[in-house]
C-alpha positions as CSV (number, residue, x, y, z in Angstrom):
1,M,47.6,-35.1,-46.9
2,N,50.4,-35.0,-49.4
3,G,49.9,-36.5,-52.9
4,L,46.5,-35.0,-53.4
5,H,45.9,-36.5,-56.9
6,R,45.9,-40.0,-55.4
7,A,44.2,-39.1,-52.1
8,S,41.3,-37.7,-54.1
9,Q,40.4,-41.2,-55.0
10,I,39.7,-42.0,-51.4
11,F,38.7,-38.6,-49.9
12,D,36.1,-36.1,-51.1
13,I,38.6,-33.2,-51.5
14,E,37.6,-29.6,-52.3
15,Q,40.4,-27.6,-53.8
16,V,40.7,-23.9,-54.7
17,D,43.5,-21.6,-55.8
18,P,44.3,-19.4,-52.7
19,G,45.4,-16.5,-55.0
20,S,48.8,-16.3,-53.4
21,P,52.3,-16.1,-55.0
22,L,53.5,-18.6,-52.5
23,A,50.8,-21.3,-52.4
24,D,49.1,-23.1,-55.3
25,N,46.5,-25.2,-53.5
26,L,44.1,-24.7,-50.7
27,W,42.1,-27.9,-49.8
28,R,39.8,-29.4,-47.3
29,A,38.5,-32.9,-46.7
30,R,36.7,-35.1,-44.2
31,S,37.8,-38.5,-42.9
32,V,36.4,-41.7,-44.5
33,P,35.7,-45.1,-42.8
34,L,39.1,-46.5,-43.6
35,A,42.0,-47.2,-41.2
36,S,44.7,-45.7,-43.5
37,F,45.7,-44.6,-47.0
38,T,48.9,-44.5,-49.0
39,S,50.5,-41.0,-49.1
40,V,52.6,-40.8,-52.3
41,A,55.9,-38.9,-52.8
42,T,55.6,-35.2,-53.4
43,P,58.2,-32.4,-53.6
44,Y,55.8,-29.9,-52.0
45,W,55.4,-29.0,-48.3
46,Q,52.2,-28.2,-46.6
47,M,50.5,-26.7,-43.5
48,V,47.6,-28.8,-42.3
49,V,45.0,-28.2,-39.6
50,T,43.3,-31.4,-38.3
51,R,40.1,-31.0,-36.3
52,H,39.0,-34.0,-34.4
53,G,36.1,-33.6,-32.0
54,D,36.9,-30.7,-29.7
55,R,40.6,-30.9,-30.5
56,A,42.7,-29.4,-33.3
57,F,46.3,-29.8,-34.4
58,F,48.5,-27.7,-36.7
59,T,51.1,-29.7,-38.7
60,V,53.9,-28.7,-41.1
61,R,54.3,-31.6,-43.5
62,G,57.5,-31.6,-45.5
63,P,58.3,-33.1,-49.0
64,E,58.1,-36.9,-49.1
65,T,60.6,-38.9,-51.1
66,R,58.7,-42.2,-50.8
67,P,55.2,-43.5,-50.3
68,S,54.0,-44.0,-46.7
69,V,50.9,-45.4,-45.0
70,S,49.1,-42.7,-43.1
71,P,46.4,-43.4,-40.5
72,I,43.0,-41.8,-40.9
73,P,41.5,-40.4,-37.7
74,Q,37.8,-41.0,-37.7
75,D,35.3,-38.1,-37.7
76,A,38.0,-35.6,-38.5
77,E,38.2,-32.6,-40.8
78,F,41.3,-31.4,-42.6
79,V,42.3,-28.0,-44.1
80,G,45.6,-27.7,-45.9
81,V,47.7,-25.3,-47.8
82,Q,50.2,-26.7,-50.4
83,F,53.1,-24.3,-51.1
84,R,54.8,-23.8,-54.4
85,L,58.3,-25.1,-55.1
86,G,60.8,-22.5,-54.1
87,T,58.7,-21.4,-51.1
88,F,60.3,-21.9,-47.6
89,I,59.3,-21.5,-44.0
90,S,62.0,-19.6,-42.1
91,R,61.2,-21.4,-38.8
92,F,62.5,-24.7,-40.1
93,S,65.4,-25.7,-42.4
94,A,64.4,-27.6,-45.5
95,S,66.4,-30.7,-44.3
96,Q,64.3,-30.8,-41.1
97,L,61.1,-31.3,-43.1
98,V,61.9,-33.9,-45.6
99,D,59.9,-37.1,-44.9
100,R,58.7,-35.6,-41.7
101,A,55.6,-34.0,-40.1
102,I,56.2,-31.5,-37.4
103,Y,53.3,-30.8,-34.9
104,L,53.3,-27.3,-33.5
105,P,52.2,-27.0,-29.9
106,N,48.7,-25.7,-29.1
107,A,48.4,-22.4,-27.3
108,G,44.6,-22.9,-26.7
109,R,41.7,-24.7,-28.2
110,R,41.8,-22.6,-31.4
111,T,45.4,-21.3,-31.4
112,F,48.9,-22.7,-31.8
113,W,52.4,-21.5,-31.1
114,L,54.6,-20.3,-34.0
115,N,57.8,-18.3,-33.7
116,G,57.0,-17.4,-30.1
117,S,53.5,-16.1,-30.8
118,A,50.0,-17.5,-30.5
119,W,48.3,-17.8,-33.9
120,E,44.6,-18.6,-34.6
121,L,44.1,-21.9,-36.4
122,P,43.2,-21.1,-40.0
123,T,40.0,-22.3,-41.6
124,F,39.2,-23.0,-45.3
125,D,37.5,-19.6,-45.5
126,N,40.3,-17.5,-44.0
127,A,43.4,-19.4,-45.0
128,D,44.3,-16.7,-47.6
129,V,44.4,-14.1,-44.8
130,F,46.6,-16.5,-42.8
131,I,49.0,-16.9,-45.7
132,R,49.3,-13.1,-46.1
133,R,50.0,-12.7,-42.4
134,L,52.8,-15.3,-42.6
135,M,54.3,-13.3,-45.5
136,R,54.0,-10.0,-43.7
137,K,55.8,-11.5,-40.6
138,G,58.5,-12.9,-42.8
139,L,57.8,-16.5,-41.8
140,V,57.4,-17.7,-45.3
141,G,59.2,-16.5,-48.4
142,R,60.4,-17.7,-51.8
143,D,63.6,-18.0,-53.7
144,P,63.0,-16.7,-57.2
145,I,66.1,-18.6,-58.5
146,V,64.6,-21.9,-57.3
147,E,61.2,-21.0,-58.7
148,A,62.7,-20.2,-62.1
149,A,64.9,-23.3,-62.2
150,V,62.1,-25.8,-61.3
151,Q,59.9,-24.3,-64.1
152,G,62.7,-24.8,-66.6
153,R,63.5,-21.1,-67.1
154,V,67.1,-20.1,-67.8
155,T,68.8,-18.2,-65.0
156,D,72.0,-16.1,-65.0
157,V,73.7,-18.1,-62.3
158,S,75.8,-21.2,-62.4
159,L,74.4,-24.7,-62.4
160,R,76.2,-25.4,-59.1
161,T,74.6,-22.4,-57.5
162,V,71.1,-23.4,-58.8
163,Q,71.5,-26.9,-57.5
164,R,72.7,-25.7,-54.1
165,R,69.8,-23.2,-53.8
166,I,67.2,-25.9,-54.8
167,Q,68.5,-28.3,-52.2
168,G,68.8,-25.6,-49.5
169,T,65.2,-24.4,-50.2
170,T,63.4,-27.7,-50.8
171,G,65.6,-30.2,-49.0
172,L,65.7,-32.2,-52.3
173,T,68.0,-32.4,-55.2
174,H,66.7,-31.1,-58.6
175,A,67.0,-34.7,-60.0
176,T,64.8,-36.1,-57.2
177,I,62.2,-33.4,-57.8
178,L,62.1,-34.2,-61.5
179,Q,61.8,-37.9,-60.8
180,I,58.9,-37.5,-58.3
181,E,57.1,-35.1,-60.6
182,R,57.4,-37.5,-63.5
183,A,56.1,-40.4,-61.4
184,R,53.2,-38.4,-60.3
185,R,52.4,-37.4,-63.9
186,A,52.6,-41.1,-64.9
187,A,50.2,-42.1,-62.1
188,A,47.8,-39.4,-63.2
189,L,47.9,-40.6,-66.8
190,L,47.3,-44.2,-65.8
191,D,44.4,-43.1,-63.6
192,R,42.8,-41.4,-66.6
193,G,43.0,-44.7,-68.6
194,H,46.2,-44.3,-70.6
195,T,48.0,-47.5,-71.4
196,I,51.3,-48.4,-69.8
197,M,53.2,-48.2,-73.0
198,D,51.6,-44.8,-73.8
199,V,52.8,-43.5,-70.5
200,V,56.3,-45.0,-71.1
201,E,56.6,-43.2,-74.4
202,H,54.9,-40.0,-73.5
203,L,57.1,-39.4,-70.4
204,G,60.3,-40.7,-71.8
205,Y,60.8,-43.8,-69.6
206,A,63.3,-46.2,-71.0
207,D,60.9,-49.1,-70.9
208,Q,58.1,-50.6,-68.8
209,P,60.4,-52.0,-66.1
210,H,61.8,-48.5,-65.6
211,L,58.3,-47.1,-65.2
212,T,57.4,-49.9,-62.8
213,R,60.4,-49.2,-60.6
214,A,59.7,-45.4,-60.5
215,L,56.0,-45.9,-59.6
216,G,57.0,-48.5,-56.9
217,R,59.5,-46.1,-55.5
218,F,57.4,-42.9,-55.5
219,I,53.8,-44.0,-55.7
220,G,53.8,-47.3,-53.9
221,H,51.9,-49.2,-56.7
222,T,52.8,-50.9,-59.9
223,P,51.3,-49.8,-63.2
224,G,49.4,-53.1,-63.4
225,R,47.9,-52.7,-60.0
226,M,46.8,-49.2,-60.8
227,A,45.2,-50.3,-64.0
228,R,43.3,-53.0,-62.1
229,E,42.2,-50.6,-59.4
230,R,40.9,-48.2,-62.1
231,R,38.9,-50.9,-63.8
232,A,37.4,-51.9,-60.4
233,R,36.2,-48.4,-59.6
């Protein structure tokens, strides 16, 4: 369930800080009586457990460069971990994950296969232990150069090296990450009641059409539609 700040308008999402240097968000939610929702663009990747009746699925969801319509399975529960920019999973290359969701095969009713071993499906209460185990096994790690670059900190390596490391770790260019993050901030400001022109000025968009194109590309809604939806809530 990428794009949590928009999904929270539809789902009742509980979020906590998992206390990990690699992950910045642990969340859980239940399905709602809707057929689908719009998942917005995000530069982050996630691991998600979906429990539906007596079945459970483990999914690795990559960064998304565009909005997409995702079906909502009825009577389902979701637990997810959103990882920080600069964090990678060694089992998959970054390019494999962009705009994709990879389902890992089940090993049993409560286990799944990862890197040749059966792993217990994590819950909301033990996901922090699951993350630490992934770290100990070397299945997730982080590139400190990428982490510093996306936070705007100066590094002692060349720009070309930084750009190559960012794309190799995230699957996205630095420019795309910045564009997605700015569009997400714009959507959040509009959701809180800021005017369109305030958002244009605050985030440095050239004009309202520029903002409209960015939100259409990454969020899937125009500023006007978002304002109308907010007034209707």
